[in-house]
mmCIF file of the C-alpha atoms, coordinates in Angstrom:
data_MODEL
# 
_entry.id   MODEL 
# 
loop_
_atom_site.group_PDB 
_atom_site.id 
_atom_site.type_symbol 
_atom_site.label_atom_id 
_atom_site.label_alt_id 
_atom_site.label_comp_id 
_atom_site.label_asym_id 
_atom_site.label_entity_id 
_atom_site.label_seq_id 
_atom_site.pdbx_PDB_ins_code 
_atom_site.Cartn_x 
_atom_site.Cartn_y 
_atom_site.Cartn_z 
_atom_site.occupancy 
_atom_site.B_iso_or_equiv 
_atom_site.pdbx_formal_charge 
_atom_site.auth_seq_id 
_atom_site.auth_comp_id 
_atom_site.auth_asym_id 
_atom_site.auth_atom_id 
_atom_site.pdbx_PDB_model_num 
ATOM 1   C CA . MET A 1 1   ? 0.021   -0.240 -0.005  1.00 0.00 ? 1   MET A CA 1 
ATOM 2   C CA . HIS A 1 2   ? 1.375   3.477  -1.139  1.00 0.00 ? 2   HIS A CA 1 
ATOM 3   C CA . GLU A 1 3   ? 1.406   6.398  1.914   1.00 0.00 ? 3   GLU A CA 1 
ATOM 4   C CA . ASN A 1 4   ? -0.510  9.459  1.109   1.00 0.00 ? 4   ASN A CA 1 
ATOM 5   C CA . PRO A 1 5   ? 1.414   12.233 -0.727  1.00 0.00 ? 5   PRO A CA 1 
ATOM 6   C CA . MET A 1 6   ? 0.626   14.739 1.269   1.00 0.00 ? 6   MET A CA 1 
ATOM 7   C CA . GLU A 1 7   ? -0.104  12.885 4.433   1.00 0.00 ? 7   GLU A CA 1 
ATOM 8   C CA . LEU A 1 8   ? 4.181   11.641 3.706   1.00 0.00 ? 8   LEU A CA 1 
ATOM 9   C CA . PHE A 1 9   ? 4.785   15.820 2.556   1.00 0.00 ? 9   PHE A CA 1 
ATOM 10  C CA . GLN A 1 10  ? 3.052   17.714 6.389   1.00 0.00 ? 10  GLN A CA 1 
ATOM 11  C CA . ARG A 1 11  ? 4.971   14.062 8.151   1.00 0.00 ? 11  ARG A CA 1 
ATOM 12  C CA . GLU A 1 12  ? 8.767   15.004 6.307   1.00 0.00 ? 12  GLU A CA 1 
ATOM 13  C CA . ALA A 1 13  ? 7.872   19.055 6.278   1.00 0.00 ? 13  ALA A CA 1 
ATOM 14  C CA . PRO A 1 14  ? 5.687   20.022 8.118   1.00 0.00 ? 14  PRO A CA 1 
ATOM 15  C CA . GLU A 1 15  ? 6.749   24.282 8.236   1.00 0.00 ? 15  GLU A CA 1 
ATOM 16  C CA . VAL A 1 16  ? 6.445   24.196 4.196   1.00 0.00 ? 16  VAL A CA 1 
ATOM 17  C CA . ALA A 1 17  ? 3.026   21.883 3.918   1.00 0.00 ? 17  ALA A CA 1 
ATOM 18  C CA . LYS A 1 18  ? 1.526   24.366 6.743   1.00 0.00 ? 18  LYS A CA 1 
ATOM 19  C CA . ALA A 1 19  ? 2.425   27.560 3.959   1.00 0.00 ? 19  ALA A CA 1 
ATOM 20  C CA . PHE A 1 20  ? 1.239   25.755 1.488   1.00 0.00 ? 20  PHE A CA 1 
ATOM 21  C CA . ASN A 1 21  ? -1.891  24.554 2.908   1.00 0.00 ? 21  ASN A CA 1 
ATOM 22  C CA . GLY A 1 22  ? -2.335  28.352 3.483   1.00 0.00 ? 22  GLY A CA 1 
ATOM 23  C CA . LEU A 1 23  ? -1.686  29.521 1.072   1.00 0.00 ? 23  LEU A CA 1 
ATOM 24  C CA . ILE A 1 24  ? -4.237  26.974 -0.656  1.00 0.00 ? 24  ILE A CA 1 
ATOM 25  C CA . MET A 1 25  ? -6.828  28.598 1.691   1.00 0.00 ? 25  MET A CA 1 
ATOM 26  C CA . SER A 1 26  ? -6.111  32.007 0.818   1.00 0.00 ? 26  SER A CA 1 
ATOM 27  C CA . ILE A 1 27  ? -7.010  30.542 -2.722  1.00 0.00 ? 27  ILE A CA 1 
ATOM 28  C CA . VAL A 1 28  ? -10.145 28.827 -1.515  1.00 0.00 ? 28  VAL A CA 1 
ATOM 29  C CA . THR A 1 29  ? -11.626 31.699 0.317   1.00 0.00 ? 29  THR A CA 1 
ATOM 30  C CA . SER A 1 30  ? -10.681 34.063 -2.188  1.00 0.00 ? 30  SER A CA 1 
ATOM 31  C CA . LYS A 1 31  ? -14.441 36.067 -3.370  1.00 0.00 ? 31  LYS A CA 1 
ATOM 32  C CA . GLY A 1 32  ? -13.889 36.165 -6.480  1.00 0.00 ? 32  GLY A CA 1 
ATOM 33  C CA . LEU A 1 33  ? -14.871 32.753 -7.783  1.00 0.00 ? 33  LEU A CA 1 
ATOM 34  C CA . ASP A 1 34  ? -18.317 31.587 -6.405  1.00 0.00 ? 34  ASP A CA 1 
ATOM 35  C CA . PRO A 1 35  ? -16.785 27.397 -5.220  1.00 0.00 ? 35  PRO A CA 1 
ATOM 36  C CA . LYS A 1 36  ? -19.585 25.532 -7.990  1.00 0.00 ? 36  LYS A CA 1 
ATOM 37  C CA . THR A 1 37  ? -16.289 27.539 -10.434 1.00 0.00 ? 37  THR A CA 1 
ATOM 38  C CA . LYS A 1 38  ? -13.329 27.277 -8.184  1.00 0.00 ? 38  LYS A CA 1 
ATOM 39  C CA . GLN A 1 39  ? -14.009 23.603 -8.830  1.00 0.00 ? 39  GLN A CA 1 
ATOM 40  C CA . LEU A 1 40  ? -14.371 23.807 -12.741 1.00 0.00 ? 40  LEU A CA 1 
ATOM 41  C CA . VAL A 1 41  ? -11.471 25.856 -13.573 1.00 0.00 ? 41  VAL A CA 1 
ATOM 42  C CA . TYR A 1 42  ? -9.887  23.089 -10.669 1.00 0.00 ? 42  TYR A CA 1 
ATOM 43  C CA . ILE A 1 43  ? -10.980 20.968 -12.923 1.00 0.00 ? 43  ILE A CA 1 
ATOM 44  C CA . ALA A 1 44  ? -10.175 22.070 -16.284 1.00 0.00 ? 44  ALA A CA 1 
ATOM 45  C CA . MET A 1 45  ? -6.502  23.209 -14.680 1.00 0.00 ? 45  MET A CA 1 
ATOM 46  C CA . LYS A 1 46  ? -5.685  19.565 -13.385 1.00 0.00 ? 46  LYS A CA 1 
ATOM 47  C CA . ALA A 1 47  ? -7.101  17.485 -16.485 1.00 0.00 ? 47  ALA A CA 1 
ATOM 48  C CA . ALA A 1 48  ? -4.998  19.636 -18.881 1.00 0.00 ? 48  ALA A CA 1 
ATOM 49  C CA . MET A 1 49  ? -2.344  17.953 -17.379 1.00 0.00 ? 49  MET A CA 1 
ATOM 50  C CA . GLY A 1 50  ? -3.652  15.038 -17.275 1.00 0.00 ? 50  GLY A CA 1 
ATOM 51  C CA . ASP A 1 51  ? -3.610  14.250 -13.838 1.00 0.00 ? 51  ASP A CA 1 
ATOM 52  C CA . SER A 1 52  ? -6.446  12.061 -13.525 1.00 0.00 ? 52  SER A CA 1 
ATOM 53  C CA . PRO A 1 53  ? -6.077  11.314 -9.715  1.00 0.00 ? 53  PRO A CA 1 
ATOM 54  C CA . ALA A 1 54  ? -6.838  15.211 -8.863  1.00 0.00 ? 54  ALA A CA 1 
ATOM 55  C CA . VAL A 1 55  ? -9.588  14.916 -10.871 1.00 0.00 ? 55  VAL A CA 1 
ATOM 56  C CA . LYS A 1 56  ? -11.102 12.452 -8.969  1.00 0.00 ? 56  LYS A CA 1 
ATOM 57  C CA . ALA A 1 57  ? -11.025 14.106 -5.913  1.00 0.00 ? 57  ALA A CA 1 
ATOM 58  C CA . HIS A 1 58  ? -11.924 16.974 -7.051  1.00 0.00 ? 58  HIS A CA 1 
ATOM 59  C CA . LEU A 1 59  ? -15.277 15.420 -8.100  1.00 0.00 ? 59  LEU A CA 1 
ATOM 60  C CA . PRO A 1 60  ? -17.083 15.423 -5.528  1.00 0.00 ? 60  PRO A CA 1 
ATOM 61  C CA . MET A 1 61  ? -16.229 18.609 -3.942  1.00 0.00 ? 61  MET A CA 1 
ATOM 62  C CA . ALA A 1 62  ? -17.383 20.271 -7.500  1.00 0.00 ? 62  ALA A CA 1 
ATOM 63  C CA . LYS A 1 63  ? -21.066 18.169 -7.333  1.00 0.00 ? 63  LYS A CA 1 
ATOM 64  C CA . GLN A 1 64  ? -20.987 19.028 -3.544  1.00 0.00 ? 64  GLN A CA 1 
ATOM 65  C CA . ALA A 1 65  ? -20.335 22.553 -4.696  1.00 0.00 ? 65  ALA A CA 1 
ATOM 66  C CA . GLY A 1 66  ? -23.712 22.304 -7.389  1.00 0.00 ? 66  GLY A CA 1 
ATOM 67  C CA . ALA A 1 67  ? -21.665 21.434 -10.613 1.00 0.00 ? 67  ALA A CA 1 
ATOM 68  C CA . THR A 1 68  ? -23.324 19.107 -12.719 1.00 0.00 ? 68  THR A CA 1 
ATOM 69  C CA . ARG A 1 69  ? -22.140 16.784 -15.058 1.00 0.00 ? 69  ARG A CA 1 
ATOM 70  C CA . GLU A 1 70  ? -23.020 18.281 -17.646 1.00 0.00 ? 70  GLU A CA 1 
ATOM 71  C CA . GLU A 1 71  ? -20.358 21.663 -16.650 1.00 0.00 ? 71  GLU A CA 1 
ATOM 72  C CA . VAL A 1 72  ? -18.049 19.224 -15.482 1.00 0.00 ? 72  VAL A CA 1 
ATOM 73  C CA . ILE A 1 73  ? -17.588 17.292 -18.438 1.00 0.00 ? 73  ILE A CA 1 
ATOM 74  C CA . ASP A 1 74  ? -17.614 20.816 -20.589 1.00 0.00 ? 74  ASP A CA 1 
ATOM 75  C CA . ALA A 1 75  ? -14.799 21.955 -18.201 1.00 0.00 ? 75  ALA A CA 1 
ATOM 76  C CA . ILE A 1 76  ? -12.253 18.754 -18.896 1.00 0.00 ? 76  ILE A CA 1 
ATOM 77  C CA . LEU A 1 77  ? -13.408 19.528 -23.350 1.00 0.00 ? 77  LEU A CA 1 
ATOM 78  C CA . MET A 1 78  ? -12.292 23.256 -22.567 1.00 0.00 ? 78  MET A CA 1 
ATOM 79  C CA . THR A 1 79  ? -8.632  21.593 -21.701 1.00 0.00 ? 79  THR A CA 1 
ATOM 80  C CA . LEU A 1 80  ? -8.329  20.185 -25.671 1.00 0.00 ? 80  LEU A CA 1 
ATOM 81  C CA . THR A 1 81  ? -7.355  24.192 -27.333 1.00 0.00 ? 81  THR A CA 1 
ATOM 82  C CA . VAL A 1 82  ? -4.476  23.946 -24.956 1.00 0.00 ? 82  VAL A CA 1 
ATOM 83  C CA . ALA A 1 83  ? -3.145  21.071 -24.182 1.00 0.00 ? 83  ALA A CA 1 
ATOM 84  C CA . GLY A 1 84  ? -4.965  18.458 -27.252 1.00 0.00 ? 84  GLY A CA 1 
ATOM 85  C CA . ILE A 1 85  ? -6.868  14.933 -25.971 1.00 0.00 ? 85  ILE A CA 1 
ATOM 86  C CA . ARG A 1 86  ? -4.437  13.805 -23.116 1.00 0.00 ? 86  ARG A CA 1 
ATOM 87  C CA . GLY A 1 87  ? -6.719  15.520 -20.195 1.00 0.00 ? 87  GLY A CA 1 
ATOM 88  C CA . VAL A 1 88  ? -10.160 13.958 -21.558 1.00 0.00 ? 88  VAL A CA 1 
ATOM 89  C CA . VAL A 1 89  ? -8.684  10.901 -22.444 1.00 0.00 ? 89  VAL A CA 1 
ATOM 90  C CA . THR A 1 90  ? -7.431  10.175 -19.418 1.00 0.00 ? 90  THR A CA 1 
ATOM 91  C CA . CYS A 1 91  ? -10.139 12.280 -16.542 1.00 0.00 ? 91  CYS A CA 1 
ATOM 92  C CA . LEU A 1 92  ? -13.293 11.870 -18.718 1.00 0.00 ? 92  LEU A CA 1 
ATOM 93  C CA . PRO A 1 93  ? -13.715 8.336  -18.474 1.00 0.00 ? 93  PRO A CA 1 
ATOM 94  C CA . GLU A 1 94  ? -13.593 8.983  -14.425 1.00 0.00 ? 94  GLU A CA 1 
ATOM 95  C CA . ALA A 1 95  ? -15.977 11.942 -14.264 1.00 0.00 ? 95  ALA A CA 1 
ATOM 96  C CA . VAL A 1 96  ? -18.477 10.436 -16.068 1.00 0.00 ? 96  VAL A CA 1 
ATOM 97  C CA . ARG A 1 97  ? -18.009 7.317  -13.974 1.00 0.00 ? 97  ARG A CA 1 
ATOM 98  C CA . PHE A 1 98  ? -18.008 9.771  -10.885 1.00 0.00 ? 98  PHE A CA 1 
ATOM 99  C CA . PHE A 1 99  ? -21.438 11.580 -12.114 1.00 0.00 ? 99  PHE A CA 1 
ATOM 100 C CA . ASP A 1 100 ? -23.213 7.608  -13.217 1.00 0.00 ? 100 ASP A CA 1 
ATOM 101 C CA . SER A 1 101 ? -22.601 6.000  -10.602 1.00 0.00 ? 101 SER A CA 1 
ATOM 102 C CA . GLU A 1 102 ? -24.408 8.015  -8.655  1.00 0.00 ? 102 GLU A CA 1 
ATOM 103 C CA . THR A 1 103 ? -27.203 8.090  -11.279 1.00 0.00 ? 103 THR A CA 1 
ATOM 104 C CA . GLY A 1 104 ? -26.983 5.229  -13.747 1.00 0.00 ? 104 GLY A CA 1 
ATOM 105 C CA . PRO A 1 105 ? -25.344 5.897  -17.600 1.00 0.00 ? 105 PRO A CA 1 
ATOM 106 C CA . ARG A 1 106 ? -27.320 8.323  -19.059 1.00 0.00 ? 106 ARG A CA 1 
ATOM 107 C CA . GLN A 1 107 ? -29.676 6.798  -21.790 1.00 0.00 ? 107 GLN A CA 1 
ATOM 108 C CA . THR A 1 108 ? -29.455 8.577  -25.354 1.00 0.00 ? 108 THR A CA 1 
# 
């Protein structure tokens, strides 16, 4: 079993981790974007990098903030214009599975 990288970071570099967490909290609490939009932007940025574990981790937060299946899919698709197909093929399947696991597959 692999150790959680954030737990390792906090244990091995507690002062740096504390400063990092402070930076994250200042972004989370800034007032320019609502929480749902912040989650969608984050998902799009991480999808552009092909970081499917980060996208997977943020899907529940996006949904809790009110993001819909279609909004998350669009956020991932937006990465096509800046990063090519990588984010779509690595992150879209997980997003679709996440939403479909709770509501059942969509009928076409």
